[in-house]
N, C-alpha and C positions, 0 to 999 in steps of 0.2 A: 411421542406425546401427541403431536398433531395428527398422526395417522389414527390413533385410537379414538380421538374425539371426532375425526372425520367419519370413521366407521359407524359410530353411534348415530350421527346425523343421517348417514346414508341408510342405515337400518330402518329408519323411520319413514323413508319415502321411496327407496328403490326396491324393485322386485327381485333383482339378482345382483349379488355382490360377490366378488372374488378378491381375496387379499393374500399377499405373500407374508410369510413369517420365517424367521431363522431358527427359532427353538420353541419348544412347548411352553417354556417359561414366559415368553413374550405374549402368548395367547392368554395366559393366566393374568398377566398385568392388564391386558385389555379388558378382561372380564371384571377385574377389580375397579377399573375406571368406569365401566358401564354402571357399576353399583352406585356411583355417585348420583346417577340420574334416574335409576329405575330399581324397583324391588325385585324385578325378574331379569337380571342381567344374562342369565344362561339362555333364556328364550331369544334374546336379541343376538347373542353370540351364535346361536344355531342357524341364523339366517345367512351367515357368512360361509362361503366355500373357501377353505384354506388350502394354499399350495406352499409347500416348503421350498424356499428359493432365496438366493442371495442375488444382489444386483449384478454381480460378476459371474454368476453361474448361468450361462446362456442356455444350456439344455433344460435346466429346471424352469427358467423363465419362459421358454417356449411353451411349456405346458400351461403356464398361467395365462398366456395370451390367446389361447384357443377360444374363438367366438366372442372376443371382447370388443366392444365398440367405443368405450370411453375409459381413459386412464388418468388417474391421479398419481403423480410421482412425487413422493414425499421423503422416501428413504435417503438418508445422508448421515455422514459422520460429522459430529461437531467436536473439535478438539483444538487446543492452542498449544499443545505439547509438540515441540519440534520432532520428537521421536515418531510422531504419527504423520509426518508430512507426506511420505510416500503413500501411506494408507489413505490419507485424505484425498489425494489426487486420484488414486485408483477407484475409491468408492464413489466420490462425488462427480468426477469427470468421466472416467471410463464407465462407471455404472450408469450414468445418465445417457452416455452414448449408446449403451446396450439397450436401454429402455426405448429411446427414440428410434433406433434401428428396427426394433421389434414392432413398434407402433406402425412404422412405414411398411414393414413386411406383412403385417396382418391387417392392413387397411383400416386402422383405428380412425374413428371420426374426429376425435379431439383429445388433446393432451393438456392437462393443467399441471403446471410445475411449480412447486414451492421452492423459491430461491431464498434470498435474504437481503436485507438492507446492506449487509457487508459487501455485496457484489456491486453496489452503486458507487463506492469510493467516497472520499471526503468531500465536504462542501468547498466551493471555490469563492473566495472573497466574502465569506460570511453569509452567502445567499442560501436559502433553504434548498435542500437536495430534492430534486425531482426525478421523474423517470428518464429524463434525458441525460442524467449523470452516468458516466462510465469511467472506471479507472481502477487499476490494480496496483499501481506503483506505490511502494511503501506499505502494502497491505499485509495482513497475516496470510499464512498459507490457506487457512479456512476460507478467507475472502477470495483469494485467488482461485480456489477450487470451485466456489459457487459462481464466480464470474465465467470461468471456462465451461462450467456445466450449462450456463445460460447460452453460451455460444453453440453448444451442441443442440439445444432446443431450437435456436434460431435457424441453425442449419436444416433441421427437419422441416421448419416452416417453409423454407425455400424449396424443399423437395415435395411440397404438397400437403403436409400435415397441418391441420388447424391447431394452434397452440395458444395458451394463455399462461402468463407468468405472474406470480405474486411475489412481492418483496416485503415480507413481514419484518417489523422491528422485534425487539425483545418480547417474546410471547408470554403473557401472564396466563397461567393455566394450572389447574389442580392435578395432582398425581405426579409420579416420577420425580419425587422431591429431591433426590440426590444427584440428578443428572440434568444437563442442559439448563434452561432458564428456570426449571422447577427448583433448582438449588438455591435460588434467592430466598425462598420460604424457609428452607432448612437452615441457611446461614443466619437469617434474621431471627429465627427461634433461639439461636445461641446467644442472642443479645450482644452483638458486637458494639464496641464504643465508637468505632470509626465508620464513616461512610465514604463511598467513592466520590471523586471530584467530577464536576461537570455533569453531563447527561446525554441521553439519546432518545430514540423513539421507542414507545411501548404500544402494545396492542393486545387485546384479549383474545383468547382462543376461539370464542364464539364468532368474533369478527373474521378471523382467518378462515374458519370452516364455512361460514355463510358466504364470504366472498368467493371462495373456491367453487362451491356448489352453484352459486349464482353465475359465475363466469362459464362454468361447464354447460349450463342450459341456455345462456344468453347468446344472441347472434353477434358474438364478439370473437375475433380471432387475430392472432399475431399482435397482441398487445400485452403490456405488463403494467402492473399497478402497485404502487407503494401502499402497504397496509400498516399505517401508523395512526393510532388513535390520539395519543398524547405525547408531546415532546417534554418529558419530565427530566428534572435533574435527578441524579441518583439519591440526593438528599430527600427529595419529595417522595420517591418510591420507598426509601428506607423508613421514613416516618409513617407512611401508609401501612407498610407491613408490620412495623412495630406496634401500631395501634390495634391492628387486626389480630395479632398474635399475643396481645397483652404483655408486651415486653417494653423495657425502657427504650426511649428514642435515642439513637446514637447522636452524640453532640459534636464530635470532632471530624473534620474533613481530612482525608489523606492528602497531604501536600505533594507537589511535584518532586521535591527532594526525597520524600519518603518512598515514592514509587521507584525512583532510581535505586534506592537502597534495597527495596523489597524484591525487585526482579533479580538482583544479584544474589540475595539471600536464597531466593527460590531456586536459582541455578545451582548454588552450592548444595542445597538440601537434596535436590534431584540427583546430582552426581555422586554425592557421598552415600546416600541411602537408597538410591534407586526409585525414588518417588516420582510421580507424574508432575510435570510442570503445571503450575497454576497461573503464573504471571511471567510472561516472556518480555524481553526488551521491547519488541514491537507493540505488544498489547499495552505495556506501560506507557509508551509514547502516545498511543491513540487515546488513552484515558486522560491525557492532558488537554484535550480539546472537546468541545461540545458540538455535536451535529444536530441540526434541526431538519425535519423531513416534511415535505408538502404532500398532503393527502387529497389535494383538490381534484385530481384526475378521476379517481374512482367515485368521488361524491358527485361530481358534476356530470360525468358521462354515463354513470349507471344509477344515479340517484341513491347511492349507498349511504346508509346511516349507521354510524358506529354506536356501540353500546355504552352504557355508563361504566367506564373502566374502574372508577373508584369503588362503586358498589359491587362489581364482580370480584374485585380483588378481596374485598372484605368477606364475601361468600367463600372464596377459596381458602382464606385464612381459617375460617370456621371448619372447613373440611379437614385441613391440616391438623387443627387442634383435636378434632374428634378422633383422627387416626392415632395421634400421640397418646390420647387417653386410653385407647384400646391396646396399645403396644406395651 
């Protein structure tokens, strides 16, 4: 999702772009996303040189790195299913190690890495979370994988590679409706009666892309920045989506005791029917607390201005509805 939006932004200003992909279907999804913003998506797509490679396929990645000067590393697996734990670590940690090693070997000038607020750990004493926060104790495997991926990037910085890291919150973006944060739109369209408790940090896709491209060009290195536009409750976000999708607003909050029952039911469903886990014990525990994030650093040090997230969310709801009408 982030990679596709980033590619569209780069196609509008960079002369040469190379991107990796895993299957032809991924390129078609990128083209579909381009169509949200232009009537000629194919022309933009043709500006990209594609190399088929996985982050753990080093020989294929070697081809992608030839004559490259700047690298955006966004590829990652997002999953909270314990069955994916080993895959999470291999993709997010080993895959990042492969990327930074190739950056060092090919004398890349700069690497911009998309991490996550998950790597920052929880707040301490109700204080807003800043870039100084670090912690993985009691975290999901996904959070642990992103934390250790950051460690690989910092290692590369000690070996001479200029790096910049962004830690986005939940990314609000159009497309990829049934995966990652795009699934919020899909779930809201089904008009649920309940909303999640507490809240977290949210950010629009344009802010993520603009921040990453800005950091790549700025005289900034070996820094990381929290990308959170709004510290919303899940109720606020659910109401915003419901209005944009013309659905009833959910009225009931999922209570802590309900979370305890739900993660157990989810475990049973997964084990009896071979389904993917949607709510684990650890994830249920994290949903019992609200984390607030401080975005002061990127605003003050780079003069960065965040977009109107409410307005952008409504636009994305309109895109979702138009696709539903055509399906």
